[in-house]
C-alpha positions, 0 to 999 in steps of 0.5 A: 837872557841870562840862559842865552848869555850862558849859552853864548859864552859856552858857544864862544869858548867852544869856537875859540878852542875848537871844542864842542858845544853841547845842548843837554836837557835837564828834565829830572825835576818833576816839580819844576817841569814846564811843558814846552820848555825844551821846544822853546830852548831849541827854538831860541838857540836857533833864532840866535844862531847858536846851533849845538854841535851835539845834543838836542837840536844839533844836526847830528845828535852825537856820540853821547846820546841820549841828551835828555837826563830823564833818558839817562837814569841808569848811569845815575843809579850806577854812580849812586850805587857806587857812592853807597858802596864806598861810603860816600852816600847813604839812604835816608828814609825821613818823610817830608813831615818829619823834615818839616818838624825838624826845621820848625823846631830849629826855627823855634830856637832861632836856628836853621836846621841843616841835614849834615854831619852834625844832625844825620845821626839823629835822623832816620837813615841807614847810618843812624838806624840798626841794620834790621831797622833798615832792612824792614824799611826796605822790605816795606817799600818805604820811600827813601832818598840817597844823600851824599855823606859830607866828610865829618872832619871839617876841611877846606875845599879848594878849586880854581874858578876860571873867572874868580880865581882860587875859591875856598869853601869849608866842608863844615858849611855843606849839607848832605845833599840829596843825590837820588830822589825817591822816584829814582831821578837824580838831582842836579848835583849827581846828574850833571857830575855824571853826565859831565864825566861821561860826555868828557866836558872840559869846562863847566861855564854856568851862572853865579847861582851855582857857585855855592854848589861847586864845592859839593861837586868837587867832593863828588868827583873825588868820591867817584874817582874822576878828574873834575872839569874846569869851573867858570861861574858867570856874574849875575845880569842886574836890574837897570838900576843895579840893585839885584838880579834882573827878572821877568817882573823887571821887564814887565815893569820896565816895558822891555823883554827879558826873554829871547822869544815871547813866552807865556808863563804856564803858572801865572799866565803872564804873557811876556814879550820876547826880543824876537817879537819886539823886533831885535835882530839876533845879531844885535841881541847877542852883541848886547849880551856879549858885553853884559859881563865880558870886555874886549880890554878896549872901547870896542862895542860892535862884534860879529860872533866870529870876531868875538869867538876869536877874542873870547877869553874867560879871563876878561869876564868880570866878577861883578854883576853886569847892569842891564841897560834897556836903552843900550839894547835898543842902540845895538839894534839900531847899529845892526839895522843900519849896517844890514844890506838893504836887500836883506832888510827888504826881505825882512820887511816884506812879510811884516808889511804883508802881515799888516795887510799893507802894500809890500812893493815899495820896501826899498823906498820905505827903507830909504825913508825910515831906516835912520829913524826907527829902531826896529823894522816893525816900526815901519808897518806901525807908522800909519801915515806912511800908508794913508793920509792922517786922520788926526793931527797934533793939536798941541803943535798946531796951537804952537806953530800954526799961524793965521797966514800959515794956510796961505803959505801951504796953498802956495807951496801946493801950487808949486808942487802941482806945477812940477812935471818931474815929481822927485825929491830934488825937484820938490826941494828946489821948488820949495826953496825957490818959493821961500826965497821969493817970499823971504820966508824961513824954513821954520814957517813953512817946512813944519806946517807942511810936515804936519799936513802930510803926516799929522805929526812933527817928526819923520823923514825928509819931507821932500823925499816923503812927498816923492814917495807919496807921488804928486797926486797923493801929496796934493790930496793930503795937503787939501785934506790936512788944510781943511781938517786943521781949519776946522780944528782952529775954528772950533778952538776959537 
C-alpha cells in the first residue's frame, strides 16, 4: 500500500504539472533481491491504472534507457571515481569481522559505533593507511568499498522539504555511508542521486523513512556539482489503532489486505491477500490511498484520478502519519461499485460466476438484487442461496421467530403464489399484502419466515424481487423444502 501511494502521488504530481512519471527499478542490493518483485510491481501499477510514461512497463521505454539500476553501473562507477578524485570519497578495506568487532567494543562501553569523521582515521582505509599499504591491498585484490567523506567540520545542512518545510541536519550526526560496494554495485544513495541527475528528475517524492538520508543526498549533489531536485517526504501509513507503521503482519492479524495484489513472501512462505483478489475496484483502492495523507481542503471524499490530479498539491499532504481504516476502505469500494454502470458490472461479474461454475446468463438480475447489499462483486457468487435451495437454516433465528402457526401462514402464502399467472415482483408483493390484510397479520409474522424458507438466513434482498428472480417453480419448491426441513428441526428440538 505504501509503495502504491508513493507511486500515486508521483503520478498525480506529474499529471498536474505536465511532467513525466517514470518507473525505475532499484535492483542493486543482492541481499534484498526478491524474485518476481519487478513483474509484481509492473502488474500492480497496471491494475491500478498508473501506467508509467517512461521506464519499465511504459508503452515506449523513453530516452534514459536502461531503467534497471543493475544495467546502469558504468555511470555509478564514473561518479564514484569523480568523488574519489575530488576528495569527497575514499576506499575502505575493513572486513565485516573488523566492523563487527568495532561495534561490539563500542556496545561493551554502552556506546554505538559509527564510521564517520571521528572514527575513520582508526580504520583500514586510504585516509588512515600509508600509500604503500593501500597499493599493496589493491595489488592483492583485497575487496574494498567506496565511502562518502562527510565534512570534518560540523555544519548545518539545510534543505527545503515540499511537505515539511525547512529541514536542518547537522553533518556531525552523519556517518560515512558506503556508496559503492565490493561487487561494484552502488547503494541506494549513490545510484538514486546519479540516476535522478541523469534522468532530469525535478521532484523526489518518497516515503518518510528516507528523510534521514536526505542530508547525505544534499551533500552528494554538492560534491558532484549538480543542482539538487526538490524533496518531498510522505507521511507513514499507520496501523488502524494508530501506533506504528502499518505492516503485513497487521493485515494478517486484522484480515485485511496490505498489498495491491496477492503475494507469497518467498522468505516466510506467508500467502498475503491482495486488494485485487479481495474484490476491490482499482478506482476505489486509489481513492482510499489518495486520502491517506492528502486532503482537498474540504469534506469531499470521492475523486476520479483526473479530478485528483487537477487539485493535487504537495502543500496539502499532511506531515503526520495517516491512520488506515479497513472499514473506510470497504466503504470506498461500496461507493464505486454502486456508481459503476450496470453493463460494466455485468461484464466483471460474468467471469466470476463462470469461475465458480455457476450460471452466468442472469448477471443483470443478480446485480439488481444484490448490488446494494454487497461490498465486493465476488460476494455474489459466494452467496450460495442465490443459486440453489438452502440445505441449512438459521437455527437461532427459527427458535426465536418461528411459531406453531408460522407454517400455516407460509402454506397459505404458497397457495397465493401458486395461483399467480404473471410471476413478477409487483404481483408477488400484491398477493402477499392482500393475504396479510385479509388475515389481519403484520409483516413481521410472515415476511421473515418466508425469507428463511427461501434463503436459510434472515437477511438479503427484497423477497418479492428474489422470488421473481427464482421463478414460480423454484420458489414453490423452496417453500416446500424449507417447511419440511424446519418442521424436522423443530421436532428434534422438542
